MIDOSE-1310 file (N, C-alpha, C; in nm, 2 decimals, decimal comma, always signed):
residues 260
msls	+2,87/-4,29/+0,99/+2,85/-4,13/+0,99/+2,75/-4,07/+0,87; +2,66/-3,98/+0,91/+2,59/-3,98/+0,80/+2,61/-3,83/+0,74; +2,62/-3,80/+0,67/+2,60/-3,69/+0,61/+2,48/-3,58/+0,53; +2,47/-3,46/+0,60/+2,34/-3,40/+0,61/+2,33/-3,34/+0,43
rpak	+2,23/-3,37/+0,42/+2,24/-3,27/+0,24/+2,24/-3,11/+0,28; +2,29/-3,05/+0,19/+2,27/-2,92/+0,14/+2,18/-2,85/+0,16; +2,10/-2,70/+0,18/+1,98/-2,67/+0,20/+1,96/-2,69/+0,05; +1,84/-2,65/+0,02/+1,82/-2,63/-0,15/+1,78/-2,47/-0,09
rpkh	+1,88/-2,38/-0,24/+1,83/-2,30/-0,25/+1,67/-2,21/-0,25; +1,65/-2,08/-0,18/+1,51/-2,07/-0,21/+1,47/-2,03/-0,34; +1,37/-2,05/-0,46/+1,39/-1,99/-0,54/+1,35/-1,85/-0,55; +1,42/-1,82/-0,63/+1,40/-1,66/-0,65/+1,32/-1,62/-0,79
ilif	+1,22/-1,55/-0,71/+1,06/-1,50/-0,81/+1,12/-1,31/-0,79; +1,10/-1,28/-0,91/+1,08/-1,14/-0,96/+0,96/-1,14/-1,02; +0,87/-1,05/-0,93/+0,72/-0,99/-1,00/+0,76/-0,87/-1,04; +0,68/-0,84/-1,15/+0,69/-0,72/-1,21/+0,53/-0,63/-1,19
ggtg	+0,54/-0,55/-1,14/+0,44/-0,49/-1,04/+0,36/-0,36/-1,04; +0,31/-0,29/-0,98/+0,31/-0,16/-1,02/+0,11/-0,16/-0,93; +0,09/-0,28/-0,91/-0,08/-0,25/-0,93/-0,10/-0,32/-0,79; -0,20/-0,36/-0,74/-0,30/-0,39/-0,61/-0,28/-0,53/-0,65
danr	-0,30/-0,61/-0,75/-0,28/-0,74/-0,79/-0,14/-0,80/-0,76; -0,04/-0,73/-0,81/+0,11/-0,76/-0,79/+0,13/-0,75/-0,62; +0,09/-0,68/-0,54/+0,07/-0,64/-0,40/+0,03/-0,78/-0,32; -0,09/-0,84/-0,37/-0,15/-0,92/-0,31/-0,12/-1,06/-0,36
iaed	-0,01/-1,06/-0,48/+0,05/-1,17/-0,60/+0,13/-1,19/-0,45; +0,23/-1,11/-0,41/+0,33/-1,11/-0,30/+0,28/-1,17/-0,19; +0,20/-1,09/-0,14/+0,16/-1,12/-0,02/+0,10/-1,32/+0,01; +0,02/-1,37/-0,10/-0,01/-1,46/-0,12/+0,10/-1,59/-0,10
lmhe	+0,23/-1,53/-0,20/+0,32/-1,62/-0,22/+0,44/-1,61/-0,08; +0,42/-1,49/-0,01/+0,49/-1,54/+0,11/+0,41/-1,63/+0,21; +0,29/-1,60/+0,22/+0,18/-1,74/+0,29/+0,21/-1,83/+0,27; +0,16/-1,90/+0,18/+0,17/-1,98/+0,09/+0,31/-2,05/+0,10
fgrd	+0,43/-2,02/+0,08/+0,54/-2,03/+0,07/+0,68/-2,03/+0,14; +0,68/-1,93/+0,19/+0,70/-1,93/+0,29/+0,91/-1,89/+0,26; +0,99/-2,00/+0,35/+1,10/-2,00/+0,31/+1,19/-2,08/+0,17; +1,08/-2,13/+0,15/+1,07/-2,23/-0,01/+1,09/-2,08/-0,13
irlq	+1,08/-2,00/-0,10/+1,11/-1,86/-0,19/+1,17/-1,72/-0,18; +1,23/-1,64/-0,23/+1,29/-1,50/-0,21/+1,23/-1,43/-0,31; +1,17/-1,37/-0,28/+1,06/-1,24/-0,36/+1,12/-1,10/-0,39; +1,14/-1,08/-0,50/+1,17/-0,94/-0,54/+1,06/-0,85/-0,62
lsla	+1,02/-0,77/-0,58/+0,89/-0,69/-0,67/+0,97/-0,56/-0,74; +0,91/-0,52/-0,92/+1,00/-0,44/-0,96/+0,88/-0,35/-0,99; +0,91/-0,25/-0,96/+0,80/-0,13/-1,02/+0,87/-0,02/-1,12; +0,81/+0,00/-1,20/+0,85/+0,13/-1,28/+0,88/+0,22/-1,24
grts	+0,83/+0,29/-1,11/+0,84/+0,39/-1,07/+0,78/+0,55/-1,12; +0,67/+0,51/-1,18/+0,58/+0,59/-1,25/+0,49/+0,64/-1,15; +0,46/+0,60/-1,06/+0,35/+0,65/-0,94/+0,45/+0,67/-0,82; +0,41/+0,79/-0,77/+0,46/+0,88/-0,63/+0,38/+0,79/-0,51
apsl	+0,44/+0,76/-0,43/+0,45/+0,71/-0,30/+0,35/+0,60/-0,32; +0,39/+0,48/-0,43/+0,33/+0,37/-0,43/+0,27/+0,27/-0,33; +0,16/+0,23/-0,34/+0,14/+0,11/-0,21/+0,24/-0,01/-0,21; +0,24/-0,07/-0,13/+0,40/-0,18/-0,14/+0,38/-0,29/-0,01
pdgv	+0,41/-0,39/-0,03/+0,36/-0,49/+0,05/+0,49/-0,51/+0,12; +0,45/-0,54/+0,26/+0,57/-0,55/+0,34/+0,64/-0,67/+0,31; +0,74/-0,65/+0,38/+0,89/-0,73/+0,37/+0,94/-0,80/+0,25; +0,89/-0,76/+0,16/+0,93/-0,77/+0,00/+1,07/-0,67/-0,06
pvri	+1,15/-0,74/-0,11/+1,25/-0,60/-0,13/+1,17/-0,54/-0,25; +1,21/-0,43/-0,33/+1,11/-0,35/-0,41/+1,24/-0,30/-0,48; +1,28/-0,31/-0,60/+1,35/-0,23/-0,72/+1,30/-0,12/-0,83; +1,28/-0,02/-0,80/+1,20/+0,10/-0,89/+1,30/+0,17/-1,00
ggfg	+1,26/+0,14/-1,12/+1,29/+0,22/-1,25/+1,30/+0,11/-1,32; +1,34/+0,14/-1,43/+1,30/+0,05/-1,60/+1,45/+0,00/-1,57; +1,44/-0,10/-1,69/+1,55/-0,18/-1,75/+1,64/-0,15/-1,85; +1,55/-0,10/-1,94/+1,62/-0,05/-2,08/+1,58/-0,16/-2,17
gpeg	+1,49/-0,22/-2,18/+1,42/-0,30/-2,29/+1,46/-0,41/-2,23; +1,42/-0,52/-2,37/+1,49/-0,69/-2,32/+1,59/-0,69/-2,25; +1,68/-0,67/-2,29/+1,82/-0,69/-2,30/+1,85/-0,65/-2,17; +1,81/-0,52/-2,07/+1,84/-0,51/-1,96/+1,77/-0,60/-1,85
iisy	+1,70/-0,65/-1,91/+1,61/-0,73/-1,79/+1,66/-0,89/-1,81; +1,71/-0,93/-1,92/+1,79/-1,04/-1,92/+1,93/-1,05/-1,84; +1,99/-0,95/-1,84/+2,09/-0,89/-1,77/+2,04/-0,95/-1,66; +1,95/-0,85/-1,57/+1,94/-0,85/-1,45/+1,87/-1,02/-1,43
irse	+1,80/-1,07/-1,52/+1,77/-1,21/-1,43/+1,86/-1,28/-1,43; +1,99/-1,27/-1,55/+2,14/-1,34/-1,47/+2,18/-1,32/-1,40; +2,18/-1,17/-1,33/+2,26/-1,14/-1,26/+2,22/-1,19/-1,14; +2,07/-1,16/-1,10/+1,98/-1,17/-0,96/+1,98/-1,33/-0,95
qidl	+2,04/-1,41/-1,08/+1,96/-1,56/-1,05/+1,82/-1,57/-1,04; +1,76/-1,51/-1,12/+1,61/-1,54/-1,10/+1,59/-1,64/-1,15; +1,46/-1,71/-1,07/+1,43/-1,85/-1,12/+1,28/-1,87/-1,17; +1,20/-1,74/-1,17/+1,07/-1,77/-1,19/+1,02/-1,63/-1,21
vida	+0,95/-1,57/-1,33/+0,93/-1,43/-1,33/+0,80/-1,46/-1,34; +0,70/-1,36/-1,27/+0,54/-1,29/-1,26/+0,52/-1,20/-1,31; +0,45/-1,15/-1,44/+0,40/-1,05/-1,48/+0,28/-0,99/-1,42; +0,28/-0,90/-1,32/+0,16/-0,87/-1,28/+0,13/-0,75/-1,30
thpy	+0,18/-0,65/-1,41/+0,14/-0,50/-1,43/+0,03/-0,49/-1,48; +0,00/-0,37/-1,50/-0,13/-0,29/-1,55/-0,21/-0,41/-1,70; -0,30/-0,43/-1,70/-0,34/-0,48/-1,83/-0,28/-0,42/-1,96; -0,29/-0,30/-1,93/-0,25/-0,14/-2,07/-0,10/-0,17/-2,05
aiei	-0,05/-0,22/-1,97/+0,15/-0,17/-1,98/+0,16/-0,26/-2,10; +0,13/-0,24/-2,21/+0,19/-0,30/-2,30/+0,35/-0,33/-2,38; +0,42/-0,23/-2,34/+0,57/-0,19/-2,35/+0,61/-0,32/-2,28; +0,64/-0,27/-2,10/+0,68/-0,37/-2,04/+0,64/-0,56/-2,05
sgnv	+0,52/-0,54/-2,02/+0,49/-0,72/-2,06/+0,53/-0,77/-2,18; +0,53/-0,71/-2,29/+0,59/-0,74/-2,42/+0,74/-0,73/-2,40; +0,82/-0,65/-2,31/+0,97/-0,68/-2,27/+1,01/-0,80/-2,20; +0,93/-0,80/-2,12/+0,92/-0,95/-2,03/+0,88/-1,03/-2,07
aqac	+0,80/-1,05/-2,18/+0,79/-1,21/-2,28/+0,92/-1,21/-2,35; +0,97/-1,13/-2,42/+1,07/-1,10/-2,51/+1,20/-1,18/-2,46; +1,21/-1,12/-2,33/+1,35/-1,15/-2,22/+1,34/-1,30/-2,22; +1,17/-1,31/-2,13/+1,23/-1,47/-2,07/+1,22/-1,55/-2,20
qava	+1,17/-1,54/-2,29/+1,15/-1,65/-2,44/+1,33/-1,65/-2,44; +1,39/-1,55/-2,44/+1,52/-1,54/-2,51/+1,59/-1,63/-2,43; +1,60/-1,63/-2,31/+1,68/-1,69/-2,19/+1,61/-1,83/-2,13; +1,49/-1,86/-2,18/+1,38/-1,99/-2,14/+1,35/-1,97/-2,01
mpci	+1,30/-1,90/-1,95/+1,31/-1,83/-1,80/+1,11/-1,85/-1,82; +1,09/-1,92/-1,73/+0,96/-1,91/-1,70/+0,91/-1,84/-1,68; +0,77/-1,81/-1,72/+0,70/-1,66/-1,71/+0,54/-1,69/-1,68; +0,49/-1,60/-1,56/+0,38/-1,62/-1,56/+0,29/-1,51/-1,56
qyyr	+0,21/-1,46/-1,66/+0,14/-1,34/-1,69/-0,02/-1,31/-1,63; -0,04/-1,26/-1,52/-0,15/-1,23/-1,44/-0,23/-1,15/-1,55; -0,35/-1,21/-1,62/-0,40/-1,16/-1,71/-0,57/-1,11/-1,63; -0,60/-1,08/-1,55/-0,71/-1,02/-1,48/-0,82/-1,04/-1,61
pgwk	-0,95/-1,06/-1,56/-1,04/-1,10/-1,64/-1,09/-0,91/-1,65; -1,11/-0,94/-1,79/-1,19/-0,76/-1,78/-1,37/-0,75/-1,75; -1,43/-0,65/-1,79/-1,53/-0,61/-1,74/-1,61/-0,65/-1,84; -1,78/-0,70/-1,79/-1,81/-0,80/-1,93/-1,97/-0,68/-1,91
ktdr	-2,01/-0,62/-2,02/-2,08/-0,54/-2,07/-2,21/-0,63/-2,05; -2,34/-0,56/-1,98/-2,47/-0,58/-1,94/-2,57/-0,54/-2,05; -2,71/-0,62/-2,06/-2,82/-0,53/-2,11/-2,82/-0,37/-2,05; -2,77/-0,32/-1,96/-2,83/-0,18/-1,91/-2,71/-0,10/-1,94
dnwi	-2,56/-0,15/-1,95/-2,44/-0,08/-2,02/-2,46/+0,02/-2,16; -2,40/+0,06/-2,17/-2,43/+0,17/-2,32/-2,30/+0,20/-2,29; -2,18/+0,09/-2,41/-2,04/+0,11/-2,42/-2,05/+0,14/-2,56; -1,97/+0,24/-2,59/-1,89/+0,23/-2,67/-1,76/+0,17/-2,75
evrs	-1,72/+0,08/-2,78/-1,57/+0,02/-2,77/-1,47/+0,04/-2,89; -1,40/+0,09/-2,83/-1,31/+0,15/-2,94/-1,13/+0,06/-2,91; -1,08/+0,10/-3,03/-0,90/+0,04/-2,97/-0,84/+0,10/-2,94; -0,85/+0,23/-2,95/-0,72/+0,32/-2,91/-0,79/+0,45/-2,80
ieea	-0,69/+0,49/-2,77/-0,72/+0,64/-2,70/-0,73/+0,76/-2,81; -0,70/+0,74/-2,89/-0,70/+0,86/-2,98/-0,79/+0,85/-3,05; -0,87/+0,71/-3,11/-1,02/+0,70/-3,18/-1,14/+0,75/-3,04; -1,08/+0,71/-2,90/-1,17/+0,76/-2,80/-1,19/+0,93/-2,82
aril	-1,10/+0,97/-2,81/-1,09/+1,12/-2,83/-1,17/+1,18/-2,92; -1,11/+1,12/-3,06/-1,18/+1,16/-3,20/-1,34/+1,16/-3,17; -1,39/+1,05/-3,13/-1,54/+1,04/-3,16/-1,61/+1,09/-2,99; -1,53/+1,14/-2,92/-1,56/+1,19/-2,78/-1,70/+1,28/-2,79
phhg	-1,65/+1,42/-2,88/-1,78/+1,50/-2,92/-1,87/+1,49/-2,94; -1,91/+1,36/-3,00/-2,03/+1,31/-3,03/-2,14/+1,24/-2,96; -2,04/+1,22/-2,82/-2,14/+1,13/-2,71/-2,12/+1,25/-2,60; -2,10/+1,35/-2,60/-2,13/+1,41/-2,48/-2,04/+1,54/-2,44
tral	-2,03/+1,63/-2,40/-2,04/+1,77/-2,35/-1,93/+1,81/-2,22; -1,95/+1,67/-2,11/-1,88/+1,71/-2,02/-1,78/+1,55/-1,96; -1,72/+1,55/-2,02/-1,66/+1,42/-1,99/-1,58/+1,38/-1,86; -1,58/+1,28/-1,82/-1,51/+1,23/-1,69/-1,41/+1,16/-1,83
iacg	-1,27/+1,18/-1,79/-1,16/+1,08/-1,85/-1,05/+1,05/-1,77; -1,08/+0,90/-1,74/-1,05/+0,82/-1,61/-0,96/+0,67/-1,71; -0,84/+0,74/-1,77/-0,83/+0,57/-1,87/-0,65/+0,61/-1,81; -0,58/+0,69/-1,70/-0,45/+0,67/-1,70/-0,38/+0,80/-1,73
aknl	-0,26/+0,79/-1,74/-0,21/+0,94/-1,72/-0,10/+0,98/-1,90; -0,10/+0,79/-1,91/-0,05/+0,85/-2,07/-0,09/+0,86/-2,19; -0,06/+0,94/-2,28/-0,13/+0,94/-2,41/-0,25/+1,07/-2,39; -0,24/+1,12/-2,28/-0,37/+1,25/-2,29/-0,35/+1,33/-2,39
hafe	-0,25/+1,38/-2,43/-0,21/+1,43/-2,56/-0,35/+1,44/-2,66; -0,41/+1,34/-2,70/-0,49/+1,31/-2,81/-0,63/+1,39/-2,73; -0,62/+1,41/-2,66/-0,75/+1,51/-2,58/-0,75/+1,66/-2,61; -0,62/+1,71/-2,67/-0,59/+1,83/-2,67/-0,69/+1,88/-2,79
glek	-0,70/+2,02/-2,77/-0,79/+2,09/-2,89/-0,94/+2,04/-2,88; -1,00/+2,00/-2,81/-1,13/+1,97/-2,77/-1,23/+2,09/-2,72; -1,24/+2,17/-2,80/-1,29/+2,30/-2,74/-1,46/+2,29/-2,72; -1,52/+2,19/-2,77/-1,66/+2,19/-2,69/-1,70/+2,08/-2,58
twll	-1,56/+1,99/-2,55/-1,61/+1,88/-2,48/-1,52/+1,90/-2,34; -1,58/+1,97/-2,23/-1,52/+2,00/-2,11/-1,46/+1,87/-2,04; -1,33/+1,86/-1,99/-1,28/+1,70/-1,93/-1,29/+1,73/-1,79; -1,27/+1,66/-1,76/-1,28/+1,67/-1,59/-1,17/+1,52/-1,60
vrtv	-1,00/+1,53/-1,58/-0,93/+1,45/-1,62/-0,83/+1,38/-1,48; -0,91/+1,24/-1,46/-0,85/+1,18/-1,33/-0,77/+1,13/-1,36; -0,67/+1,13/-1,27/-0,58/+1,01/-1,25/-0,46/+1,04/-1,12; -0,42/+0,95/-1,12/-0,31/+0,93/-0,95/-0,22/+1,01/-0,96
dapr	-0,11/+1,03/-1,03/-0,06/+1,14/-1,05/-0,06/+1,25/-1,16; +0,02/+1,33/-1,15/+0,04/+1,40/-1,27/+0,10/+1,37/-1,38; +0,04/+1,39/-1,50/+0,07/+1,29/-1,56/+0,26/+1,41/-1,65; +0,35/+1,27/-1,68/+0,46/+1,29/-1,71/+0,48/+1,37/-1,87
dpfd	+0,37/+1,34/-1,94/+0,39/+1,38/-2,08/+0,34/+1,53/-2,08; +0,33/+1,58/-2,13/+0,34/+1,74/-2,16/+0,12/+1,75/-2,18; +0,08/+1,83/-2,16/-0,08/+1,80/-2,20/-0,15/+1,93/-2,13; -0,18/+2,00/-2,23/-0,26/+2,11/-2,19/-0,37/+2,09/-2,19
layg	-0,45/+2,11/-2,11/-0,60/+2,10/-2,03/-0,64/+2,23/-2,02; -0,70/+2,25/-2,16/-0,73/+2,44/-2,22/-0,87/+2,42/-2,10; -0,99/+2,29/-2,15/-1,12/+2,32/-2,11/-1,13/+2,19/-2,00; -1,10/+2,23/-1,87/-1,13/+2,13/-1,75/-1,11/+2,14/-1,64
ewlf	-1,05/+2,04/-1,59/-0,97/+2,04/-1,46/-0,89/+1,93/-1,43; -0,80/+1,90/-1,33/-0,77/+1,80/-1,31/-0,84/+1,72/-1,20; -0,80/+1,63/-1,15/-0,87/+1,54/-1,02/-0,76/+1,45/-0,99; -0,71/+1,47/-0,91/-0,57/+1,38/-0,89/-0,65/+1,29/-0,73
argp	-0,66/+1,13/-0,77/-0,75/+1,03/-0,68/-0,68/+0,88/-0,74; -0,69/+0,83/-0,62/-0,62/+0,64/-0,59/-0,73/+0,56/-0,57; -0,83/+0,49/-0,64/-0,87/+0,41/-0,56/-0,88/+0,32/-0,49; -0,94/+0,24/-0,46/-1,06/+0,24/-0,47/-1,18/+0,32/-0,43
fsie	-1,27/+0,34/-0,55/-1,36/+0,39/-0,53/-1,51/+0,38/-0,50; -1,62/+0,45/-0,44/-1,72/+0,38/-0,38/-1,82/+0,40/-0,51; -1,94/+0,33/-0,49/-2,05/+0,36/-0,60/-2,13/+0,50/-0,60; -2,11/+0,49/-0,41/-2,16/+0,68/-0,41/-2,11/+0,79/-0,40
sete	-1,97/+0,73/-0,41/-1,88/+0,84/-0,42/-1,86/+0,92/-0,60; -1,84/+0,76/-0,66/-1,86/+0,82/-0,79/-1,95/+0,88/-0,88; -2,10/+0,84/-0,83/-2,24/+0,89/-0,85/-2,22/+1,00/-0,85; -2,20/+1,03/-0,72/-2,15/+1,20/-0,64/-2,07/+1,26/-0,73
ller	-1,99/+1,25/-0,78/-1,87/+1,31/-0,87/-1,95/+1,31/-0,99; -2,01/+1,23/-1,06/-2,07/+1,24/-1,19/-2,14/+1,37/-1,20; -2,22/+1,32/-1,07/-2,38/+1,45/-1,08/-2,31/+1,58/-1,03; -2,22/+1,64/-0,93/-2,15/+1,72/-0,87/-2,07/+1,79/-1,02
hdid	-2,07/+1,72/-1,15/-1,96/+1,76/-1,23/-2,03/+1,81/-1,31; -2,17/+1,73/-1,34/-2,29/+1,75/-1,50/-2,19/+1,65/-1,56; -2,14/+1,56/-1,51/-2,05/+1,44/-1,63/-2,17/+1,39/-1,74; -2,13/+1,39/-1,87/-2,24/+1,27/-1,98/-2,17/+1,21/-2,02
vivc	-2,04/+1,20/-1,99/-2,02/+1,07/-2,09/-1,87/+1,01/-2,00; -1,83/+0,90/-2,01/-1,69/+0,84/-1,95/-1,62/+0,78/-2,03; -1,52/+0,83/-2,03/-1,37/+0,75/-2,13/-1,29/+0,67/-2,05; -1,28/+0,53/-2,06/-1,20/+0,51/-1,93/-1,15/+0,34/-2,03
knsg	-1,07/+0,23/-1,96/-1,01/+0,13/-2,03/-1,07/+0,00/-1,94; -1,08/-0,09/-2,00/-1,15/-0,19/-1,98/-1,06/-0,28/-1,84; -1,01/-0,18/-1,75/-0,88/-0,27/-1,67/-0,92/-0,39/-1,56; -1,05/-0,43/-1,60/-1,11/-0,50/-1,49/-1,06/-0,51/-1,34
gdat	-1,13/-0,60/-1,26/-1,08/-0,58/-1,16/-1,18/-0,48/-1,03; -1,22/-0,47/-0,93/-1,26/-0,39/-0,82/-1,24/-0,24/-0,80; -1,15/-0,19/-0,80/-1,08/-0,08/-0,73/-1,15/+0,00/-0,79; -1,18/+0,00/-0,93/-1,25/+0,12/-1,01/-1,34/+0,08/-1,09
faki	-1,40/-0,05/-1,03/-1,53/-0,07/-1,16/-1,67/+0,02/-1,08; -1,66/+0,11/-0,96/-1,75/+0,19/-0,92/-1,85/+0,28/-1,01; -1,75/+0,33/-1,11/-1,77/+0,44/-1,22/-1,85/+0,36/-1,31; -1,79/+0,20/-1,36/-1,93/+0,16/-1,46/-2,03/+0,14/-1,39
eaar	-2,05/+0,09/-1,25/-2,20/+0,08/-1,23/-2,25/+0,21/-1,17; -2,17/+0,35/-1,14/-2,29/+0,45/-1,15/-2,29/+0,52/-1,27; -2,22/+0,48/-1,38/-2,23/+0,51/-1,49/-2,39/+0,44/-1,55; -2,38/+0,33/-1,51/-2,47/+0,24/-1,58/-2,63/+0,21/-1,48
nlgl	-2,63/+0,29/-1,34/-2,71/+0,34/-1,30/-2,76/+0,52/-1,31; -2,70/+0,57/-1,34/-2,70/+0,75/-1,43/-2,74/+0,68/-1,58; -2,75/+0,64/-1,68/-2,75/+0,59/-1,78/-2,68/+0,63/-1,88; -2,54/+0,62/-1,83/-2,41/+0,76/-1,92/-2,37/+0,66/-1,98
pvim	-2,32/+0,68/-2,11/-2,27/+0,63/-2,22/-2,09/+0,61/-2,16; -2,01/+0,51/-2,19/-1,91/+0,46/-2,14/-1,84/+0,45/-2,29; -1,76/+0,53/-2,30/-1,63/+0,51/-2,44/-1,53/+0,42/-2,37; -1,53/+0,28/-2,42/-1,47/+0,20/-2,39/-1,35/+0,15/-2,42
ierp	-1,20/+0,19/-2,39/-1,12/+0,15/-2,50/-1,09/-0,02/-2,46; -1,06/-0,06/-2,55/-1,03/-0,23/-2,55/-0,90/-0,28/-2,49; -0,87/-0,36/-2,47/-0,78/-0,45/-2,39/-0,70/-0,49/-2,51; -0,58/-0,45/-2,49/-0,45/-0,52/-2,58/-0,45/-0,66/-2,56
gaep	-0,40/-0,76/-2,67/-0,37/-0,93/-2,63/-0,32/-0,95/-2,53; -0,33/-1,05/-2,47/-0,21/-1,11/-2,38/-0,08/-1,18/-2,43; +0,02/-1,18/-2,38/+0,16/-1,19/-2,43/+0,14/-1,35/-2,44; +0,28/-1,40/-2,52/+0,26/-1,56/-2,57/+0,32/-1,67/-2,42
vtqa	+0,31/-1,62/-2,33/+0,34/-1,69/-2,21/+0,23/-1,75/-2,12; +0,31/-1,81/-2,03/+0,16/-1,89/-1,91/+0,06/-1,79/-1,88; -0,03/-1,82/-1,84/-0,16/-1,74/-1,84/-0,20/-1,73/-1,72; -0,27/-1,67/-1,62/-0,34/-1,71/-1,48/-0,43/-1,60/-1,49
tsre	-0,53/-1,62/-1,46/-0,64/-1,55/-1,50/-0,70/-1,50/-1,29; -0,61/-1,58/-1,23/-0,67/-1,53/-1,10/-0,55/-1,56/-1,01; -0,54/-1,51/-0,88/-0,46/-1,54/-0,78/-0,42/-1,68/-0,72; -0,52/-1,73/-0,73/-0,53/-1,91/-0,70/-0,44/-1,97/-0,84
iile	-0,49/-1,93/-0,97/-0,38/-1,97/-1,04/-0,26/-1,98/-1,06; -0,25/-1,84/-1,00/-0,06/-1,79/-0,94/+0,02/-1,90/-0,87; -0,11/-1,90/-0,78/-0,05/-2,01/-0,64/-0,04/-2,17/-0,71; -0,15/-2,20/-0,74/-0,13/-2,33/-0,79/+0,03/-2,36/-0,89
svqk	+0,00/-2,27/-0,99/+0,14/-2,28/-1,10/+0,28/-2,25/-1,02; +0,31/-2,16/-0,94/+0,41/-2,15/-0,82/+0,41/-2,28/-0,74; +0,33/-2,36/-0,74/+0,35/-2,48/-0,66/+0,36/-2,57/-0,76; +0,32/-2,62/-0,85/+0,43/-2,69/-0,95/+0,51/-2,65/-0,99
fldk	+0,57/-2,54/-1,01/+0,77/-2,49/-1,07/+0,81/-2,53/-0,94; +0,75/-2,56/-0,81/+0,82/-2,59/-0,70/+0,86/-2,72/-0,67; +0,73/-2,81/-0,73/+0,75/-2,94/-0,71/+0,85/-2,98/-0,83; +0,88/-2,93/-0,95/+0,95/-2,99/-1,02/+1,09/-3,03/-0,97
C-alpha cells in the first residue's frame, strides 16, 4: 500500500502595489504559476477607485511602519514580498525593505527604468520638489505641475507663475492654489492630448518626476516637440533588496524561488 504525499502549500506572495505595474505583475504571476502560488495585493489607499487586477485579494490601508509589516508577514505566513510601488514611494519602500531584512524575508523591488534624456530634451534636473518650486519662476510663467499629490505646499506663494496642477485625486495635504487651477486626470495620456493641453493653457514649463514607464511619458514627448523646458525631479535610490528592472526578471526570480 502506497501512501500519497501531502500536497505542497502554495507559496504566499505579498505584492505592495498601487501602480499599473503591480497589477500587471500580479496578472503575469497568476498566468505563469497558477495554483503554485497565492497572491495578495496591498494598497496604501491614497487613490480613490483604484484599478485592480481580477481575482487577487486586496488589502487597503497602511501597516504602521516596519513593525506592522513584520506582524502581517508572520500572521499571514507570507513567503515572498514584491515591492511594486511607485518609484518615488520612498517611505513605504523603505519600510518594506527594513521589515523584510529584519525577518530574513525574500524581497524583490520592481525598479522600472527611468526616462532617458535626449539631445532634443531641455531638462533641468533637481533633487527635490522644494528645489523645483524654488527655481520654477526662473524658467516659466505658466507651469504644468505633474509630480503627484504629495508635498504640493512647496508651490504655495508663487505669485508670478500660474500653475495647472494635475493629480489623479485631490491632495490630502492642505494646499492653497491661489494662482492657477486643478486638473484631475488619470493616465495613460497620448502625445496628441498632452500637446493640446499644453497649447490650450499656454504652458511654458513642466514640473514632473522621472517616473519611467509609458503611462505618463507623453508629456515628455510633447514638451520635446514643443521645445519646452522640463524641471525633472531626480529619482530616489533603490532599496537594498533584490532588484528587478522588468516584469520578465520578476517572473524569472519567482521561478527560481519556487524551484528551491
